[in-house]
C-alpha beads as a LAMMPS data file, in Angstrom:
LAMMPS data file: protein, C-alpha beads

417 atoms
416 bonds

1 atom types
1 bond types

-500.0 500.0 xlo xhi
-500.0 500.0 ylo yhi
-500.0 500.0 zlo zhi

Masses

1 110.0

Atoms # bond

1 1 1 168.456 74.548 487.988
2 1 1 166.922 77.050 486.458
3 1 1 163.580 78.872 487.218
4 1 1 161.245 79.612 483.903
5 1 1 160.473 82.971 483.638
6 1 1 156.567 83.247 484.174
7 1 1 154.788 84.329 480.894
8 1 1 153.096 87.044 480.765
9 1 1 149.520 86.891 481.201
10 1 1 145.947 87.968 480.244
11 1 1 146.622 90.764 483.123
12 1 1 149.989 92.255 481.023
13 1 1 147.677 91.956 478.117
14 1 1 144.466 94.058 479.999
15 1 1 146.935 96.769 481.525
16 1 1 148.645 97.504 477.831
17 1 1 145.489 97.456 476.396
18 1 1 144.240 100.218 479.114
19 1 1 147.733 101.958 478.767
20 1 1 147.063 102.420 474.525
21 1 1 143.582 103.269 474.931
22 1 1 144.231 106.057 477.196
23 1 1 147.343 107.134 474.870
24 1 1 144.350 107.480 472.069
25 1 1 142.107 109.442 474.483
26 1 1 144.849 111.605 475.560
27 1 1 145.856 112.395 471.700
28 1 1 142.326 112.840 470.845
29 1 1 141.867 115.465 473.203
30 1 1 145.085 117.312 472.807
31 1 1 145.411 120.723 471.874
32 1 1 146.446 120.024 468.665
33 1 1 144.013 117.478 467.821
34 1 1 141.070 119.892 469.302
35 1 1 142.473 122.307 466.851
36 1 1 142.539 119.802 463.520
37 1 1 138.614 119.067 464.456
38 1 1 138.208 122.911 464.641
39 1 1 139.498 123.073 460.668
40 1 1 137.141 124.536 457.903
41 1 1 136.145 122.236 455.241
42 1 1 138.227 124.705 452.998
43 1 1 140.075 127.925 453.223
44 1 1 139.348 131.057 450.891
45 1 1 141.655 134.369 450.521
46 1 1 142.086 136.768 447.822
47 1 1 145.854 136.492 448.191
48 1 1 148.668 134.250 449.646
49 1 1 149.132 136.812 452.262
50 1 1 145.647 137.197 453.414
51 1 1 145.850 133.239 453.469
52 1 1 148.932 133.014 455.589
53 1 1 147.472 135.722 457.470
54 1 1 144.569 133.631 458.182
55 1 1 146.328 130.367 459.333
56 1 1 148.353 132.563 461.665
57 1 1 145.092 133.316 463.606
58 1 1 143.936 129.901 463.448
59 1 1 146.928 127.765 464.646
60 1 1 147.818 128.448 467.926
61 1 1 148.200 124.655 469.649
62 1 1 151.409 124.120 470.172
63 1 1 153.722 121.519 468.429
64 1 1 150.962 122.097 465.312
65 1 1 153.027 123.203 462.249
66 1 1 151.131 124.637 459.181
67 1 1 152.197 125.021 455.480
68 1 1 150.341 126.374 452.376
69 1 1 150.824 125.340 448.800
70 1 1 148.765 127.403 446.554
71 1 1 148.963 127.027 442.936
72 1 1 147.718 129.872 440.968
73 1 1 145.730 133.241 442.495
74 1 1 143.811 134.564 439.689
75 1 1 141.017 132.231 438.864
76 1 1 140.275 130.900 442.715
77 1 1 142.440 127.886 441.667
78 1 1 142.757 125.485 444.543
79 1 1 145.551 124.826 446.722
80 1 1 146.440 122.713 450.092
81 1 1 146.967 123.762 453.105
82 1 1 148.936 120.652 455.368
83 1 1 148.638 120.593 458.920
84 1 1 151.689 118.725 460.535
85 1 1 152.389 117.869 464.118
86 1 1 156.249 116.470 464.783
87 1 1 156.714 116.280 461.144
88 1 1 153.863 114.062 460.212
89 1 1 150.812 115.701 457.988
90 1 1 147.276 114.574 459.689
91 1 1 145.404 116.445 457.707
92 1 1 145.310 118.665 454.712
93 1 1 142.621 121.232 454.130
94 1 1 141.771 122.692 450.456
95 1 1 142.618 126.577 450.026
96 1 1 140.844 128.977 447.339
97 1 1 142.788 131.702 446.315
98 1 1 141.459 134.455 444.118
99 1 1 139.668 137.911 443.842
100 1 1 136.412 138.109 444.801
101 1 1 133.236 137.890 442.465
102 1 1 131.182 140.647 441.592
103 1 1 127.486 139.804 440.428
104 1 1 124.086 141.618 440.222
105 1 1 121.801 139.324 442.418
106 1 1 118.535 138.436 440.401
107 1 1 115.194 137.333 442.246
108 1 1 112.898 137.653 439.155
109 1 1 110.542 135.147 437.830
110 1 1 111.930 133.247 434.982
111 1 1 110.381 131.078 432.582
112 1 1 113.018 127.836 431.404
113 1 1 112.822 126.079 428.758
114 1 1 115.151 123.726 427.892
115 1 1 116.061 121.165 424.721
116 1 1 118.021 117.673 425.566
117 1 1 120.997 116.913 424.079
118 1 1 119.693 113.534 422.366
119 1 1 116.149 112.475 423.522
120 1 1 115.850 111.169 426.950
121 1 1 113.890 107.532 427.451
122 1 1 111.255 107.892 430.053
123 1 1 109.847 104.460 429.468
124 1 1 109.440 101.381 427.534
125 1 1 106.180 99.386 426.726
126 1 1 104.993 96.901 424.424
127 1 1 102.468 96.978 421.487
128 1 1 100.891 94.879 418.757
129 1 1 102.827 94.420 415.965
130 1 1 101.338 93.639 412.475
131 1 1 100.628 90.029 413.160
132 1 1 98.877 91.189 416.678
133 1 1 102.054 90.161 418.970
134 1 1 102.846 92.060 421.686
135 1 1 106.732 93.307 421.454
136 1 1 108.987 95.975 422.698
137 1 1 112.018 95.836 420.641
138 1 1 113.553 98.625 422.924
139 1 1 113.027 96.678 426.194
140 1 1 114.423 93.443 424.439
141 1 1 117.450 95.406 423.471
142 1 1 118.030 96.588 426.705
143 1 1 117.431 100.069 426.671
144 1 1 115.688 101.494 430.190
145 1 1 114.577 104.538 431.422
146 1 1 116.836 107.506 431.942
147 1 1 119.114 106.232 428.740
148 1 1 119.399 109.100 426.577
149 1 1 119.584 108.354 422.586
150 1 1 122.270 110.268 421.270
151 1 1 123.004 108.420 418.049
152 1 1 121.172 106.173 415.375
153 1 1 123.507 104.579 413.213
154 1 1 125.952 107.268 413.824
155 1 1 123.538 110.134 413.130
156 1 1 122.598 112.390 415.514
157 1 1 119.205 112.670 417.041
158 1 1 117.662 115.506 418.749
159 1 1 113.874 115.413 419.173
160 1 1 111.443 112.183 418.976
161 1 1 110.431 113.399 415.316
162 1 1 114.441 112.461 414.515
163 1 1 113.943 109.347 416.051
164 1 1 110.998 108.212 414.882
165 1 1 112.157 109.020 411.124
166 1 1 115.570 107.115 411.481
167 1 1 113.413 103.886 413.095
168 1 1 111.479 104.198 409.400
169 1 1 114.550 104.138 407.690
170 1 1 115.900 101.380 409.498
171 1 1 113.496 98.223 408.725
172 1 1 116.454 95.746 409.345
173 1 1 117.488 96.849 412.573
174 1 1 119.670 100.023 413.896
175 1 1 122.406 100.615 416.113
176 1 1 121.664 102.869 418.662
177 1 1 124.549 105.122 420.697
178 1 1 123.271 105.578 424.077
179 1 1 124.445 107.857 427.108
180 1 1 123.783 105.971 430.335
181 1 1 125.186 106.953 433.523
182 1 1 127.579 108.999 431.574
183 1 1 129.117 106.112 430.165
184 1 1 128.037 105.541 426.084
185 1 1 126.867 102.476 425.067
186 1 1 125.475 100.716 421.929
187 1 1 122.768 98.566 421.303
188 1 1 121.012 96.873 418.162
189 1 1 117.525 97.313 417.967
190 1 1 114.711 96.142 415.264
191 1 1 111.758 98.005 415.025
192 1 1 108.878 96.270 414.398
193 1 1 105.231 97.177 412.245
194 1 1 102.833 98.216 414.333
195 1 1 99.296 97.329 414.199
196 1 1 98.308 101.019 413.119
197 1 1 101.204 101.353 410.939
198 1 1 104.858 102.668 411.095
199 1 1 108.006 100.934 412.635
200 1 1 108.456 101.491 416.547
201 1 1 110.436 100.206 419.251
202 1 1 108.413 100.735 421.921
203 1 1 110.046 103.483 423.652
204 1 1 108.645 106.707 425.286
205 1 1 110.997 109.972 424.697
206 1 1 111.095 113.352 425.440
207 1 1 113.294 115.818 423.830
208 1 1 112.420 119.312 425.936
209 1 1 111.009 120.652 428.979
210 1 1 110.050 123.758 430.472
211 1 1 109.229 125.220 433.847
212 1 1 109.122 128.136 436.203
213 1 1 112.582 129.229 438.236
214 1 1 114.331 132.251 439.750
215 1 1 117.404 133.812 438.265
216 1 1 120.174 134.021 441.203
217 1 1 122.794 136.402 439.558
218 1 1 124.494 137.526 436.431
219 1 1 127.716 138.799 436.065
220 1 1 128.264 142.075 434.559
221 1 1 131.404 141.916 433.161
222 1 1 131.146 138.544 431.640
223 1 1 127.357 138.000 431.155
224 1 1 127.287 134.890 432.475
225 1 1 123.956 134.048 433.962
226 1 1 122.526 131.487 436.925
227 1 1 119.295 130.313 437.913
228 1 1 117.497 127.415 440.053
229 1 1 120.371 126.530 442.524
230 1 1 119.596 122.734 441.443
231 1 1 119.422 120.807 438.981
232 1 1 116.591 120.419 435.973
233 1 1 115.553 116.662 436.733
234 1 1 113.097 114.826 434.542
235 1 1 110.132 114.043 436.144
236 1 1 109.430 110.901 435.129
237 1 1 112.870 109.630 435.824
238 1 1 114.708 111.308 437.998
239 1 1 117.294 111.769 435.321
240 1 1 119.565 114.864 435.078
241 1 1 118.340 116.464 431.801
242 1 1 121.473 117.143 429.553
243 1 1 121.290 120.431 427.526
244 1 1 121.667 120.905 423.758
245 1 1 120.317 124.395 424.041
246 1 1 117.580 126.273 426.369
247 1 1 116.306 129.918 426.788
248 1 1 115.464 131.966 429.923
249 1 1 112.798 134.600 429.684
250 1 1 110.808 136.785 432.221
251 1 1 107.900 135.334 433.609
252 1 1 104.481 136.911 435.023
253 1 1 103.535 136.046 438.638
254 1 1 99.838 135.067 438.522
255 1 1 99.964 133.693 442.231
256 1 1 100.850 131.574 444.527
257 1 1 99.748 128.281 446.244
258 1 1 100.431 128.751 449.593
259 1 1 102.532 125.912 451.374
260 1 1 101.649 124.027 454.226
261 1 1 103.174 121.264 456.412
262 1 1 103.774 118.291 454.354
263 1 1 102.369 119.892 451.413
264 1 1 104.698 122.408 449.342
265 1 1 103.543 125.565 447.624
266 1 1 103.981 126.346 444.513
267 1 1 104.805 129.984 442.482
268 1 1 102.247 130.190 439.334
269 1 1 103.671 131.908 436.280
270 1 1 103.232 131.836 432.790
271 1 1 105.588 133.017 429.797
272 1 1 105.734 132.476 426.145
273 1 1 107.111 133.440 422.683
274 1 1 106.643 136.701 423.459
275 1 1 107.962 137.419 426.712
276 1 1 111.000 139.612 427.685
277 1 1 114.085 137.440 426.647
278 1 1 116.812 137.118 429.252
279 1 1 119.890 134.622 427.883
280 1 1 120.566 131.294 426.276
281 1 1 120.820 128.156 428.621
282 1 1 123.836 126.399 427.964
283 1 1 124.283 124.043 430.964
284 1 1 122.366 121.819 433.624
285 1 1 124.511 121.148 436.660
286 1 1 123.739 119.624 440.044
287 1 1 123.946 123.198 441.129
288 1 1 121.462 125.013 438.751
289 1 1 121.308 126.006 435.508
290 1 1 124.179 128.589 433.555
291 1 1 124.055 130.393 430.788
292 1 1 124.775 134.019 428.753
293 1 1 122.565 136.997 428.846
294 1 1 121.660 138.506 425.544
295 1 1 122.985 141.480 424.720
296 1 1 120.831 144.395 426.310
297 1 1 118.893 141.911 428.361
298 1 1 120.392 143.674 431.809
299 1 1 118.139 146.495 431.011
300 1 1 115.322 144.264 431.859
301 1 1 116.811 143.730 435.723
302 1 1 117.479 146.050 438.324
303 1 1 119.979 145.473 441.217
304 1 1 122.802 146.577 442.453
305 1 1 126.350 144.640 441.959
306 1 1 127.397 142.738 445.402
307 1 1 130.394 141.078 446.473
308 1 1 130.353 136.620 446.526
309 1 1 130.999 135.700 450.068
310 1 1 133.434 133.334 450.643
311 1 1 131.743 130.352 452.249
312 1 1 133.643 130.409 455.314
313 1 1 132.218 134.027 455.644
314 1 1 128.522 133.174 455.969
315 1 1 127.081 133.046 459.452
316 1 1 123.908 132.237 461.517
317 1 1 121.911 135.164 461.978
318 1 1 119.829 137.996 459.920
319 1 1 120.048 137.900 456.470
320 1 1 117.631 138.536 453.702
321 1 1 116.099 136.340 450.516
322 1 1 114.997 138.621 447.204
323 1 1 112.541 136.812 445.419
324 1 1 109.148 137.742 443.598
325 1 1 106.172 136.410 445.392
326 1 1 104.341 139.964 444.689
327 1 1 105.612 139.708 441.132
328 1 1 108.490 142.174 441.388
329 1 1 111.568 141.200 443.390
330 1 1 111.649 142.247 446.576
331 1 1 113.693 141.589 449.918
332 1 1 112.738 139.610 452.665
333 1 1 113.849 138.723 455.827
334 1 1 115.274 135.851 456.950
335 1 1 117.599 133.963 459.384
336 1 1 120.643 131.706 458.462
337 1 1 120.328 128.786 461.412
338 1 1 122.564 126.505 459.808
339 1 1 125.882 126.553 457.689
340 1 1 127.875 123.754 456.277
341 1 1 131.404 123.342 455.911
342 1 1 132.278 122.154 452.325
343 1 1 135.143 121.600 450.086
344 1 1 133.515 121.483 446.833
345 1 1 130.294 122.444 445.153
346 1 1 127.252 120.913 446.899
347 1 1 123.265 122.182 446.838
348 1 1 122.803 121.951 450.515
349 1 1 125.492 124.262 452.275
350 1 1 123.287 126.064 454.532
351 1 1 119.689 126.297 456.147
352 1 1 117.730 129.304 456.396
353 1 1 114.343 130.085 458.033
354 1 1 111.708 132.841 456.843
355 1 1 110.998 135.100 459.313
356 1 1 109.005 137.991 457.279
357 1 1 105.679 137.997 457.841
358 1 1 104.107 138.979 454.759
359 1 1 105.940 136.363 452.777
360 1 1 104.878 134.132 455.310
361 1 1 101.557 135.322 455.337
362 1 1 101.474 134.915 451.149
363 1 1 103.420 131.968 450.647
364 1 1 103.982 130.040 453.759
365 1 1 107.421 130.307 453.507
366 1 1 109.628 128.943 450.734
367 1 1 107.414 127.218 447.622
368 1 1 108.490 125.788 444.594
369 1 1 109.290 128.259 442.052
370 1 1 111.375 130.301 444.301
371 1 1 114.626 127.863 443.924
372 1 1 117.493 130.401 442.640
373 1 1 116.115 133.088 445.039
374 1 1 119.350 135.190 446.165
375 1 1 120.382 135.101 450.084
376 1 1 122.317 138.513 451.316
377 1 1 123.881 138.748 454.570
378 1 1 126.457 141.762 455.322
379 1 1 125.961 143.249 452.160
380 1 1 127.008 140.262 450.207
381 1 1 125.530 137.838 448.045
382 1 1 125.957 134.563 450.297
383 1 1 124.047 131.463 448.572
384 1 1 120.567 130.761 447.057
385 1 1 117.303 129.120 447.784
386 1 1 117.264 125.317 446.694
387 1 1 114.711 123.236 448.297
388 1 1 111.913 123.469 450.580
389 1 1 111.451 121.784 453.920
390 1 1 108.396 119.635 453.637
391 1 1 108.062 119.354 457.229
392 1 1 108.234 122.934 457.726
393 1 1 107.916 125.122 455.016
394 1 1 109.447 128.752 456.624
395 1 1 112.849 126.316 456.159
396 1 1 114.765 125.737 453.146
397 1 1 118.541 124.521 451.827
398 1 1 120.824 126.995 450.001
399 1 1 123.717 126.654 448.122
400 1 1 126.200 128.870 448.541
401 1 1 126.770 131.525 445.961
402 1 1 130.496 131.224 445.941
403 1 1 130.486 127.725 444.562
404 1 1 127.736 128.989 441.877
405 1 1 130.046 131.407 440.572
406 1 1 132.474 129.095 439.879
407 1 1 130.475 127.203 437.509
408 1 1 129.794 130.157 435.385
409 1 1 133.661 129.488 434.142
410 1 1 134.761 133.498 435.308
411 1 1 136.702 134.955 432.505
412 1 1 136.937 132.139 430.141
413 1 1 133.123 133.090 429.064
414 1 1 132.303 135.362 426.073
415 1 1 129.519 137.693 425.403
416 1 1 126.604 136.133 423.208
417 1 1 124.543 138.296 420.604

Bonds

1 1 1 2
2 1 2 3
3 1 3 4
4 1 4 5
5 1 5 6
6 1 6 7
7 1 7 8
8 1 8 9
9 1 9 10
10 1 10 11
11 1 11 12
12 1 12 13
13 1 13 14
14 1 14 15
15 1 15 16
16 1 16 17
17 1 17 18
18 1 18 19
19 1 19 20
20 1 20 21
21 1 21 22
22 1 22 23
23 1 23 24
24 1 24 25
25 1 25 26
26 1 26 27
27 1 27 28
28 1 28 29
29 1 29 30
30 1 30 31
31 1 31 32
32 1 32 33
33 1 33 34
34 1 34 35
35 1 35 36
36 1 36 37
37 1 37 38
38 1 38 39
39 1 39 40
40 1 40 41
41 1 41 42
42 1 42 43
43 1 43 44
44 1 44 45
45 1 45 46
46 1 46 47
47 1 47 48
48 1 48 49
49 1 49 50
50 1 50 51
51 1 51 52
52 1 52 53
53 1 53 54
54 1 54 55
55 1 55 56
56 1 56 57
57 1 57 58
58 1 58 59
59 1 59 60
60 1 60 61
61 1 61 62
62 1 62 63
63 1 63 64
64 1 64 65
65 1 65 66
66 1 66 67
67 1 67 68
68 1 68 69
69 1 69 70
70 1 70 71
71 1 71 72
72 1 72 73
73 1 73 74
74 1 74 75
75 1 75 76
76 1 76 77
77 1 77 78
78 1 78 79
79 1 79 80
80 1 80 81
81 1 81 82
82 1 82 83
83 1 83 84
84 1 84 85
85 1 85 86
86 1 86 87
87 1 87 88
88 1 88 89
89 1 89 90
90 1 90 91
91 1 91 92
92 1 92 93
93 1 93 94
94 1 94 95
95 1 95 96
96 1 96 97
97 1 97 98
98 1 98 99
99 1 99 100
100 1 100 101
101 1 101 102
102 1 102 103
103 1 103 104
104 1 104 105
105 1 105 106
106 1 106 107
107 1 107 108
108 1 108 109
109 1 109 110
110 1 110 111
111 1 111 112
112 1 112 113
113 1 113 114
114 1 114 115
115 1 115 116
116 1 116 117
117 1 117 118
118 1 118 119
119 1 119 120
120 1 120 121
121 1 121 122
122 1 122 123
123 1 123 124
124 1 124 125
125 1 125 126
126 1 126 127
127 1 127 128
128 1 128 129
129 1 129 130
130 1 130 131
131 1 131 132
132 1 132 133
133 1 133 134
134 1 134 135
135 1 135 136
136 1 136 137
137 1 137 138
138 1 138 139
139 1 139 140
140 1 140 141
141 1 141 142
142 1 142 143
143 1 143 144
144 1 144 145
145 1 145 146
146 1 146 147
147 1 147 148
148 1 148 149
149 1 149 150
150 1 150 151
151 1 151 152
152 1 152 153
153 1 153 154
154 1 154 155
155 1 155 156
156 1 156 157
157 1 157 158
158 1 158 159
159 1 159 160
160 1 160 161
161 1 161 162
162 1 162 163
163 1 163 164
164 1 164 165
165 1 165 166
166 1 166 167
167 1 167 168
168 1 168 169
169 1 169 170
170 1 170 171
171 1 171 172
172 1 172 173
173 1 173 174
174 1 174 175
175 1 175 176
176 1 176 177
177 1 177 178
178 1 178 179
179 1 179 180
180 1 180 181
181 1 181 182
182 1 182 183
183 1 183 184
184 1 184 185
185 1 185 186
186 1 186 187
187 1 187 188
188 1 188 189
189 1 189 190
190 1 190 191
191 1 191 192
192 1 192 193
193 1 193 194
194 1 194 195
195 1 195 196
196 1 196 197
197 1 197 198
198 1 198 199
199 1 199 200
200 1 200 201
201 1 201 202
202 1 202 203
203 1 203 204
204 1 204 205
205 1 205 206
206 1 206 207
207 1 207 208
208 1 208 209
209 1 209 210
210 1 210 211
211 1 211 212
212 1 212 213
213 1 213 214
214 1 214 215
215 1 215 216
216 1 216 217
217 1 217 218
218 1 218 219
219 1 219 220
220 1 220 221
221 1 221 222
222 1 222 223
223 1 223 224
224 1 224 225
225 1 225 226
226 1 226 227
227 1 227 228
228 1 228 229
229 1 229 230
230 1 230 231
231 1 231 232
232 1 232 233
233 1 233 234
234 1 234 235
235 1 235 236
236 1 236 237
237 1 237 238
238 1 238 239
239 1 239 240
240 1 240 241
241 1 241 242
242 1 242 243
243 1 243 244
244 1 244 245
245 1 245 246
246 1 246 247
247 1 247 248
248 1 248 249
249 1 249 250
250 1 250 251
251 1 251 252
252 1 252 253
253 1 253 254
254 1 254 255
255 1 255 256
256 1 256 257
257 1 257 258
258 1 258 259
259 1 259 260
260 1 260 261
261 1 261 262
262 1 262 263
263 1 263 264
264 1 264 265
265 1 265 266
266 1 266 267
267 1 267 268
268 1 268 269
269 1 269 270
270 1 270 271
271 1 271 272
272 1 272 273
273 1 273 274
274 1 274 275
275 1 275 276
276 1 276 277
277 1 277 278
278 1 278 279
279 1 279 280
280 1 280 281
281 1 281 282
282 1 282 283
283 1 283 284
284 1 284 285
285 1 285 286
286 1 286 287
287 1 287 288
288 1 288 289
289 1 289 290
290 1 290 291
291 1 291 292
292 1 292 293
293 1 293 294
294 1 294 295
295 1 295 296
296 1 296 297
297 1 297 298
298 1 298 299
299 1 299 300
300 1 300 301
301 1 301 302
302 1 302 303
303 1 303 304
304 1 304 305
305 1 305 306
306 1 306 307
307 1 307 308
308 1 308 309
309 1 309 310
310 1 310 311
311 1 311 312
312 1 312 313
313 1 313 314
314 1 314 315
315 1 315 316
316 1 316 317
317 1 317 318
318 1 318 319
319 1 319 320
320 1 320 321
321 1 321 322
322 1 322 323
323 1 323 324
324 1 324 325
325 1 325 326
326 1 326 327
327 1 327 328
328 1 328 329
329 1 329 330
330 1 330 331
331 1 331 332
332 1 332 333
333 1 333 334
334 1 334 335
335 1 335 336
336 1 336 337
337 1 337 338
338 1 338 339
339 1 339 340
340 1 340 341
341 1 341 342
342 1 342 343
343 1 343 344
344 1 344 345
345 1 345 346
346 1 346 347
347 1 347 348
348 1 348 349
349 1 349 350
350 1 350 351
351 1 351 352
352 1 352 353
353 1 353 354
354 1 354 355
355 1 355 356
356 1 356 357
357 1 357 358
358 1 358 359
359 1 359 360
360 1 360 361
361 1 361 362
362 1 362 363
363 1 363 364
364 1 364 365
365 1 365 366
366 1 366 367
367 1 367 368
368 1 368 369
369 1 369 370
370 1 370 371
371 1 371 372
372 1 372 373
373 1 373 374
374 1 374 375
375 1 375 376
376 1 376 377
377 1 377 378
378 1 378 379
379 1 379 380
380 1 380 381
381 1 381 382
382 1 382 383
383 1 383 384
384 1 384 385
385 1 385 386
386 1 386 387
387 1 387 388
388 1 388 389
389 1 389 390
390 1 390 391
391 1 391 392
392 1 392 393
393 1 393 394
394 1 394 395
395 1 395 396
396 1 396 397
397 1 397 398
398 1 398 399
399 1 399 400
400 1 400 401
401 1 401 402
402 1 402 403
403 1 403 404
404 1 404 405
405 1 405 406
406 1 406 407
407 1 407 408
408 1 408 409
409 1 409 410
410 1 410 411
411 1 411 412
412 1 412 413
413 1 413 414
414 1 414 415
415 1 415 416
416 1 416 417
């Protein structure tokens, strides 16, 4: 009689699980895996040859093959570095190849005025209509704070006055084209006669904003300029303001509210119609505002042109920021204490700590209004100040200048009159 083969029991399963776990552990700590973990967020080089040289110097683990596929090298176009182990692609890393940018660092306090593309809804509210009833046509139609009203019955509106006039001309109702979360939507709204007279829809709107910031840099070849290092947001809704037009002017620094733990300080300044004009604002992005210098405006600025650093060249250690805490742009010592591995634009690429005793005594460190202040290291522009740490005003975030320059558009810009 044949004997039945004993079934594999839990013991064998435990052995297989242990072997599998050991294999994963061994692979994870193998030289190729360790090499992959140390890869940067992206590679940067001025030429294909330099990229190949960097790859040859970086990869030493046995069995790890690296190839680079770079598309274009004139406009910092992204390519790909593919990392293979035994022919299998384990990881792809973006590669940027192109000439270094040369810019003039800023540091000047600037007044910023922006007129929005359309009108921003900052809130909806009920009002008494002619019959004494509480109504809110905008809210009833589905309009929300943060919406941007672009069109009324197909006609563009760019100010609160134009919106009010359009409502007065639409007693039987109007179709509003609204931008919400990057998408256009339409809403049917019927205005009502208010108790005070006039047709209203019950929406608070804003069509412009002003503030103080710092010029980051300008490109002497193309006249492109950049400031702030972060987006201009509406104070009430937190929405990014879309730009119809705007302007940068030189601001007068009047004083500083010193920053303390838990209480960010602020740079105080003023500007007006008679302030020296720098340029027009054309874009508001997550990495700051961008635009074009007016012809001859470079005579209002000082400073020598420097190269922008690739993000992988920025390192921890001594650096300086250029800012206008005492009225005119000056260099103040700081330290870069952390660098982030980024493969796409983002505002928090590095962390700095102010070490200059003059600046600490004057401002406590980084204050509101210093956003956009250039950060220099090893003779290159490496970043700009973006945010202060509320818990420690001597520390703050910075954005890589490389990403900001890319957003200026490079050679696609044209001089404005």
